[in-house]
Biotite code that builds the C-alpha atoms (Angstrom):
import biotite.structure as struc

atoms = struc.array([
    struc.Atom([15.881, -19.573, 35.306], chain_id="A", res_id=1, res_name="MET", atom_name="CA", element="C"),
    struc.Atom([16.147, -15.916, 36.259], chain_id="A", res_id=2, res_name="ARG", atom_name="CA", element="C"),
    struc.Atom([16.867, -14.888, 39.837], chain_id="A", res_id=3, res_name="MET", atom_name="CA", element="C"),
    struc.Atom([13.649, -12.874, 39.976], chain_id="A", res_id=4, res_name="THR", atom_name="CA", element="C"),
    struc.Atom([11.632, -15.993, 39.184], chain_id="A", res_id=5, res_name="THR", atom_name="CA", element="C"),
    struc.Atom([13.592, -17.979, 41.760], chain_id="A", res_id=6, res_name="GLU", atom_name="CA", element="C"),
    struc.Atom([12.693, -15.322, 44.336], chain_id="A", res_id=7, res_name="SER", atom_name="CA", element="C"),
    struc.Atom([9.025, -15.647, 43.457], chain_id="A", res_id=8, res_name="LEU", atom_name="CA", element="C"),
    struc.Atom([9.078, -19.450, 43.635], chain_id="A", res_id=9, res_name="ILE", atom_name="CA", element="C"),
    struc.Atom([10.821, -19.387, 47.005], chain_id="A", res_id=10, res_name="GLU", atom_name="CA", element="C"),
    struc.Atom([8.149, -17.007, 48.285], chain_id="A", res_id=11, res_name="ALA", atom_name="CA", element="C"),
    struc.Atom([5.350, -19.203, 46.906], chain_id="A", res_id=12, res_name="LEU", atom_name="CA", element="C"),
    struc.Atom([6.775, -22.240, 48.669], chain_id="A", res_id=13, res_name="LEU", atom_name="CA", element="C"),
    struc.Atom([7.595, -20.499, 51.962], chain_id="A", res_id=14, res_name="LEU", atom_name="CA", element="C"),
    struc.Atom([4.366, -18.480, 52.125], chain_id="A", res_id=15, res_name="ASP", atom_name="CA", element="C"),
    struc.Atom([6.203, -15.139, 52.206], chain_id="A", res_id=16, res_name="THR", atom_name="CA", element="C"),
    struc.Atom([6.372, -12.070, 49.983], chain_id="A", res_id=17, res_name="TRP", atom_name="CA", element="C"),
    struc.Atom([8.909, -12.116, 47.151], chain_id="A", res_id=18, res_name="PRO", atom_name="CA", element="C"),
    struc.Atom([11.493, -9.390, 46.675], chain_id="A", res_id=19, res_name="THR", atom_name="CA", element="C"),
    struc.Atom([10.328, -5.938, 45.540], chain_id="A", res_id=20, res_name="PRO", atom_name="CA", element="C"),
    struc.Atom([11.799, -6.652, 42.097], chain_id="A", res_id=21, res_name="GLY", atom_name="CA", element="C"),
    struc.Atom([9.807, -9.858, 41.785], chain_id="A", res_id=22, res_name="ALA", atom_name="CA", element="C"),
    struc.Atom([6.654, -8.035, 42.910], chain_id="A", res_id=23, res_name="CYS", atom_name="CA", element="C"),
    struc.Atom([7.213, -5.479, 40.164], chain_id="A", res_id=24, res_name="CYS", atom_name="CA", element="C"),
    struc.Atom([8.061, -7.996, 37.433], chain_id="A", res_id=25, res_name="ASP", atom_name="CA", element="C"),
    struc.Atom([5.166, -10.310, 38.291], chain_id="A", res_id=26, res_name="PHE", atom_name="CA", element="C"),
    struc.Atom([2.520, -7.599, 38.761], chain_id="A", res_id=27, res_name="GLY", atom_name="CA", element="C"),
    struc.Atom([2.188, -8.066, 42.510], chain_id="A", res_id=28, res_name="LEU", atom_name="CA", element="C"),
    struc.Atom([1.325, -4.498, 43.393], chain_id="A", res_id=29, res_name="ASP", atom_name="CA", element="C"),
    struc.Atom([-1.773, -2.410, 43.895], chain_id="A", res_id=30, res_name="GLY", atom_name="CA", element="C"),
    struc.Atom([-4.816, -3.127, 46.040], chain_id="A", res_id=31, res_name="PRO", atom_name="CA", element="C"),
    struc.Atom([-5.181, -6.729, 44.808], chain_id="A", res_id=32, res_name="ASP", atom_name="CA", element="C"),
    struc.Atom([-1.528, -7.719, 45.279], chain_id="A", res_id=33, res_name="ALA", atom_name="CA", element="C"),
    struc.Atom([-2.300, -10.249, 48.025], chain_id="A", res_id=34, res_name="SER", atom_name="CA", element="C"),
    struc.Atom([-4.979, -11.909, 45.913], chain_id="A", res_id=35, res_name="ALA", atom_name="CA", element="C"),
    struc.Atom([-2.603, -12.105, 42.950], chain_id="A", res_id=36, res_name="LYS", atom_name="CA", element="C"),
    struc.Atom([0.151, -13.626, 45.077], chain_id="A", res_id=37, res_name="LEU", atom_name="CA", element="C"),
    struc.Atom([-2.366, -16.133, 46.427], chain_id="A", res_id=38, res_name="GLY", atom_name="CA", element="C"),
    struc.Atom([-3.490, -17.050, 42.924], chain_id="A", res_id=39, res_name="ALA", atom_name="CA", element="C"),
    struc.Atom([0.094, -17.662, 41.809], chain_id="A", res_id=40, res_name="LEU", atom_name="CA", element="C"),
    struc.Atom([0.753, -19.651, 44.967], chain_id="A", res_id=41, res_name="GLN", atom_name="CA", element="C"),
    struc.Atom([-2.357, -21.807, 44.587], chain_id="A", res_id=42, res_name="ASN", atom_name="CA", element="C"),
    struc.Atom([-1.704, -22.505, 40.919], chain_id="A", res_id=43, res_name="GLY", atom_name="CA", element="C"),
    struc.Atom([1.964, -23.292, 41.407], chain_id="A", res_id=44, res_name="PHE", atom_name="CA", element="C"),
    struc.Atom([1.394, -25.535, 44.418], chain_id="A", res_id=45, res_name="ARG", atom_name="CA", element="C"),
    struc.Atom([-1.405, -27.353, 42.575], chain_id="A", res_id=46, res_name="ALA", atom_name="CA", element="C"),
    struc.Atom([1.018, -27.877, 39.664], chain_id="A", res_id=47, res_name="GLU", atom_name="CA", element="C"),
    struc.Atom([-1.299, -26.046, 37.256], chain_id="A", res_id=48, res_name="GLU", atom_name="CA", element="C"),
    struc.Atom([1.798, -24.268, 35.910], chain_id="A", res_id=49, res_name="PHE", atom_name="CA", element="C"),
    struc.Atom([5.513, -24.861, 36.239], chain_id="A", res_id=50, res_name="SER", atom_name="CA", element="C"),
    struc.Atom([8.517, -22.832, 37.318], chain_id="A", res_id=51, res_name="ALA", atom_name="CA", element="C"),
    struc.Atom([9.513, -22.635, 33.652], chain_id="A", res_id=52, res_name="GLN", atom_name="CA", element="C"),
    struc.Atom([6.123, -21.208, 32.715], chain_id="A", res_id=53, res_name="GLU", atom_name="CA", element="C"),
    struc.Atom([6.437, -18.603, 35.470], chain_id="A", res_id=54, res_name="LEU", atom_name="CA", element="C"),
    struc.Atom([9.895, -17.683, 34.200], chain_id="A", res_id=55, res_name="ASP", atom_name="CA", element="C"),
    struc.Atom([8.557, -17.294, 30.672], chain_id="A", res_id=56, res_name="GLU", atom_name="CA", element="C"),
    struc.Atom([5.730, -15.069, 31.980], chain_id="A", res_id=57, res_name="ALA", atom_name="CA", element="C"),
    struc.Atom([8.051, -12.691, 33.869], chain_id="A", res_id=58, res_name="LEU", atom_name="CA", element="C"),
    struc.Atom([7.169, -9.121, 32.934], chain_id="A", res_id=59, res_name="GLY", atom_name="CA", element="C"),
    struc.Atom([4.172, -10.204, 30.860], chain_id="A", res_id=60, res_name="ASN", atom_name="CA", element="C"),
    struc.Atom([0.836, -9.355, 32.464], chain_id="A", res_id=61, res_name="GLY", atom_name="CA", element="C"),
    struc.Atom([-1.324, -11.112, 29.875], chain_id="A", res_id=62, res_name="PRO", atom_name="CA", element="C"),
    struc.Atom([0.738, -14.315, 30.198], chain_id="A", res_id=63, res_name="ALA", atom_name="CA", element="C"),
    struc.Atom([0.420, -14.222, 34.000], chain_id="A", res_id=64, res_name="LEU", atom_name="CA", element="C"),
    struc.Atom([-3.325, -13.663, 33.654], chain_id="A", res_id=65, res_name="THR", atom_name="CA", element="C"),
    struc.Atom([-3.566, -16.750, 31.428], chain_id="A", res_id=66, res_name="GLU", atom_name="CA", element="C"),
    struc.Atom([-1.648, -18.842, 33.979], chain_id="A", res_id=67, res_name="LEU", atom_name="CA", element="C"),
    struc.Atom([-4.022, -18.039, 36.843], chain_id="A", res_id=68, res_name="VAL", atom_name="CA", element="C"),
    struc.Atom([-7.067, -18.582, 34.616], chain_id="A", res_id=69, res_name="LYS", atom_name="CA", element="C"),
    struc.Atom([-6.133, -22.270, 34.801], chain_id="A", res_id=70, res_name="ARG", atom_name="CA", element="C"),
    struc.Atom([-7.330, -22.265, 38.422], chain_id="A", res_id=71, res_name="ILE", atom_name="CA", element="C"),
    struc.Atom([-10.430, -20.224, 37.612], chain_id="A", res_id=72, res_name="GLY", atom_name="CA", element="C"),
    struc.Atom([-8.999, -16.938, 38.881], chain_id="A", res_id=73, res_name="CYS", atom_name="CA", element="C"),
    struc.Atom([-10.498, -13.813, 37.243], chain_id="A", res_id=74, res_name="PRO", atom_name="CA", element="C"),
    struc.Atom([-7.674, -11.447, 38.265], chain_id="A", res_id=75, res_name="LEU", atom_name="CA", element="C"),
    struc.Atom([-5.917, -9.443, 35.563], chain_id="A", res_id=76, res_name="VAL", atom_name="CA", element="C"),
    struc.Atom([-2.166, -8.986, 35.911], chain_id="A", res_id=77, res_name="PHE", atom_name="CA", element="C"),
    struc.Atom([-0.247, -5.960, 34.686], chain_id="A", res_id=78, res_name="LYS", atom_name="CA", element="C"),
    struc.Atom([3.484, -5.551, 35.115], chain_id="A", res_id=79, res_name="THR", atom_name="CA", element="C"),
    struc.Atom([5.792, -2.571, 34.841], chain_id="A", res_id=80, res_name="ALA", atom_name="CA", element="C"),
    struc.Atom([7.312, -4.136, 31.720], chain_id="A", res_id=81, res_name="LEU", atom_name="CA", element="C"),
    struc.Atom([4.023, -4.474, 29.816], chain_id="A", res_id=82, res_name="ASP", atom_name="CA", element="C"),
    struc.Atom([4.338, -0.991, 28.337], chain_id="A", res_id=83, res_name="ASP", atom_name="CA", element="C"),
    struc.Atom([7.953, -1.474, 27.227], chain_id="A", res_id=84, res_name="PHE", atom_name="CA", element="C"),
    struc.Atom([7.530, -4.345, 24.798], chain_id="A", res_id=85, res_name="GLY", atom_name="CA", element="C"),
    struc.Atom([9.202, -7.701, 24.990], chain_id="A", res_id=86, res_name="GLU", atom_name="CA", element="C"),
    struc.Atom([11.768, -8.438, 27.712], chain_id="A", res_id=87, res_name="TYR", atom_name="CA", element="C"),
    struc.Atom([15.270, -8.733, 26.225], chain_id="A", res_id=88, res_name="ASP", atom_name="CA", element="C"),
    struc.Atom([17.078, -11.423, 28.184], chain_id="A", res_id=89, res_name="ASP", atom_name="CA", element="C"),
    struc.Atom([19.857, -11.592, 25.587], chain_id="A", res_id=90, res_name="GLU", atom_name="CA", element="C"),
    struc.Atom([21.247, -8.071, 26.108], chain_id="A", res_id=91, res_name="TYR", atom_name="CA", element="C"),
    struc.Atom([24.981, -8.181, 26.860], chain_id="A", res_id=92, res_name="ASP", atom_name="CA", element="C"),
    struc.Atom([25.469, -5.946, 29.876], chain_id="A", res_id=93, res_name="TYR", atom_name="CA", element="C"),
    struc.Atom([29.128, -6.952, 30.133], chain_id="A", res_id=94, res_name="GLU", atom_name="CA", element="C"),
    struc.Atom([29.995, -5.932, 26.602], chain_id="A", res_id=95, res_name="ARG", atom_name="CA", element="C"),
    struc.Atom([33.681, -5.123, 26.100], chain_id="A", res_id=96, res_name="GLU", atom_name="CA", element="C"),
    struc.Atom([34.441, -1.419, 25.966], chain_id="A", res_id=97, res_name="GLY", atom_name="CA", element="C"),
    struc.Atom([31.243, -0.285, 27.654], chain_id="A", res_id=98, res_name="SER", atom_name="CA", element="C"),
    struc.Atom([33.139, 1.350, 30.523], chain_id="A", res_id=99, res_name="ALA", atom_name="CA", element="C"),
    struc.Atom([35.313, 3.199, 28.035], chain_id="A", res_id=100, res_name="GLU", atom_name="CA", element="C"),
    struc.Atom([32.283, 4.380, 26.111], chain_id="A", res_id=101, res_name="GLU", atom_name="CA", element="C"),
    struc.Atom([30.725, 5.612, 29.335], chain_id="A", res_id=102, res_name="ALA", atom_name="CA", element="C"),
    struc.Atom([33.852, 7.691, 30.065], chain_id="A", res_id=103, res_name="LYS", atom_name="CA", element="C"),
    struc.Atom([33.702, 9.206, 26.572], chain_id="A", res_id=104, res_name="ASP", atom_name="CA", element="C"),
    struc.Atom([30.109, 10.302, 27.138], chain_id="A", res_id=105, res_name="VAL", atom_name="CA", element="C"),
    struc.Atom([30.830, 11.882, 30.528], chain_id="A", res_id=106, res_name="ALA", atom_name="CA", element="C"),
])
């Protein structure tokens, strides 16, 4: 499970706001942010969706919208990642030689 999702789940359980990154990735911004957080909290606490399902919905507004529909919530989620296509969790940020390539570009 990604750290961003863990931050969200901790916030849902402790009745606090998640990190700014989690707010961004789970569409918790704008004038209806509190209502969206409440919908995620209610659904998660009622076991209408799991931590795994939240992790799979990270960065996917339509998937988050479908999760909260399970509790009858009409809110529509949009995340910053919706316009960038699918989230690539497999990218190798530690790839060998990347520091050398960065020096060559500079």
